[in-house]
C-alpha positions as CSV (number, residue, x, y, z in Angstrom):
1,M,0.0,0.0,0.0
2,H,1.2,3.5,-0.8
3,S,1.6,6.2,1.8
4,T,-0.8,9.2,1.5
5,S,2.1,11.5,0.7
6,T,3.0,9.3,-2.3
7,I,-0.6,9.3,-3.6
8,D,-0.8,13.1,-3.1
9,Q,2.5,13.5,-5.0
10,R,1.2,11.4,-7.9
11,K,-2.1,13.4,-8.0
12,A,-0.1,16.6,-8.1
13,A,2.1,15.3,-11.0
14,V,-0.9,14.8,-13.3
15,Q,-2.9,17.9,-12.1
16,G,-3.4,20.1,-15.1
17,A,-1.4,17.9,-17.5
18,V,-2.5,16.6,-20.8
19,I,-2.5,12.8,-20.5
20,G,-1.6,10.3,-23.2
21,G,-2.1,6.6,-23.0
22,I,-0.1,4.5,-25.4
23,D,-0.8,0.9,-26.4
24,V,2.6,-0.4,-27.2
25,A,3.2,-3.0,-30.0
26,Q,6.2,-4.2,-32.1
27,G,5.8,-2.1,-35.2
28,W,3.0,0.4,-34.4
29,H,1.8,2.2,-31.3
30,D,-1.6,3.8,-30.6
31,I,-2.1,6.8,-28.5
32,Q,-5.2,8.5,-27.0
33,W,-4.8,12.0,-25.6
34,V,-7.0,13.2,-22.7
35,F,-7.3,16.9,-21.7
36,P,-7.0,17.8,-18.0
37,N,-10.8,18.2,-17.8
38,G,-11.1,14.5,-18.7
39,L,-12.4,15.0,-22.3
40,S,-10.8,13.1,-25.1
41,A,-8.7,15.0,-27.5
42,G,-10.0,13.4,-30.7
43,K,-9.6,10.0,-32.1
44,P,-6.8,7.6,-31.2
45,M,-3.8,8.0,-33.4
46,R,-1.5,5.2,-34.7
47,F,2.2,5.9,-35.3
48,A,5.3,3.8,-36.2
49,N,7.8,2.6,-33.7
50,S,10.5,4.7,-35.2
51,R,12.0,8.2,-35.0
52,P,9.8,9.5,-37.8
53,G,6.7,8.0,-36.1
54,F,7.7,9.6,-32.7
55,E,8.1,12.9,-34.5
56,L,4.6,12.5,-36.1
57,L,3.2,11.8,-32.6
58,W,4.8,14.9,-31.2
59,A,3.6,17.1,-34.1
60,H,0.0,16.0,-33.5
61,R,0.0,16.4,-29.7
62,P,-2.7,18.6,-28.3
63,A,-1.9,22.1,-27.0
64,G,-0.3,22.0,-23.5
65,T,2.9,22.6,-21.7
66,R,2.9,19.5,-19.4
67,F,2.3,16.0,-20.6
68,V,2.0,12.7,-18.6
69,I,2.3,9.7,-21.0
70,G,1.6,6.2,-19.8
71,L,3.2,3.3,-21.6
72,E,2.5,-0.4,-21.1
73,S,5.8,-2.1,-20.6
74,T,5.3,-4.7,-23.3
75,G,8.5,-6.7,-24.0
76,S,11.2,-4.2,-25.0
77,Y,9.1,-2.4,-27.6
78,W,8.5,0.5,-25.3
79,L,12.1,1.4,-24.8
80,P,12.9,3.5,-27.9
81,L,9.7,5.5,-27.4
82,A,10.3,6.0,-23.7
83,Y,13.9,7.3,-24.3
84,W,12.7,9.6,-27.0
85,L,9.8,11.0,-25.0
86,R,12.0,11.7,-22.0
87,Q,14.1,14.1,-24.1
88,Q,11.0,16.2,-24.9
89,P,10.3,19.3,-22.8
90,G,7.5,19.0,-20.2
91,V,7.0,15.2,-20.5
92,T,6.7,12.7,-17.7
93,V,6.8,9.1,-18.8
94,V,4.9,6.6,-16.6
95,L,5.3,2.8,-17.1
96,V,2.1,0.7,-16.5
97,N,2.3,-3.0,-15.7
98,P,0.5,-5.0,-18.4
99,L,-1.1,-7.1,-15.7
100,H,-2.8,-4.0,-14.3
101,T,-4.2,-3.0,-17.7
102,A,-5.4,-6.6,-18.3
103,Q,-7.1,-6.6,-14.9
104,A,-8.7,-3.2,-15.6
105,Q,-10.1,-4.4,-18.9
106,R,-11.6,-7.5,-17.3
107,S,-13.2,-5.6,-14.5
108,R,-14.6,-2.8,-16.8
109,R,-18.3,-2.9,-17.3
110,P,-19.2,-2.4,-20.9
111,D,-20.8,0.9,-21.8
112,A,-24.0,1.1,-23.9
113,L,-22.2,1.5,-27.2
114,E,-20.1,-1.7,-26.7
115,T,-23.2,-3.5,-25.6
116,R,-25.0,-2.5,-28.8
117,R,-22.0,-3.5,-30.9
118,Q,-22.0,-6.9,-29.2
119,G,-25.7,-7.3,-29.7
120,C,-25.2,-6.5,-33.4
121,R,-22.4,-9.1,-33.7
122,D,-24.6,-11.7,-31.9
123,Y,-27.5,-11.0,-34.2
124,R,-25.3,-11.2,-37.4
125,S,-23.8,-14.5,-36.1
126,G,-27.2,-16.1,-35.6
127,G,-27.3,-15.5,-31.9
128,R,-24.2,-17.6,-31.1
129,R,-22.5,-16.3,-27.9
130,G,-18.8,-16.7,-27.0
131,A,-15.9,-14.7,-25.9
132,I,-16.2,-11.0,-26.8
133,P,-13.4,-10.1,-29.3
134,A,-11.2,-7.2,-28.5
135,L,-12.4,-4.0,-30.2
136,D,-9.9,-2.9,-32.9
137,T,-8.9,0.8,-32.7
138,A,-7.8,0.9,-36.3
């Protein structure tokens, strides 16, 4: 368990910052930006796991002076991006344990839109039910 001061320090670190969540993969990464007020900053964006891809990400970032970017530490694919981001002004890089994100996805209750999508898939498949496939962001 974390001490209260540590939790307060973490809250202060993200207060007023634009937050980016990156889904890390071998060749491509996806990012979703969120403004400090909790509103999404547009659609998720896909970029290559290369210097030109990182520069494209940075060119399309929302307006702001402080950024907190969370990366899932998947294999070693996150390393080049993390090193590159740490060199950018006003960026704090946070690593997220993949087990935490998997647990959060399992415990998340689906919203109405996802429920409707699943209902449409069930209807099209003749009512067969099974494991819900992951929604593709592309």
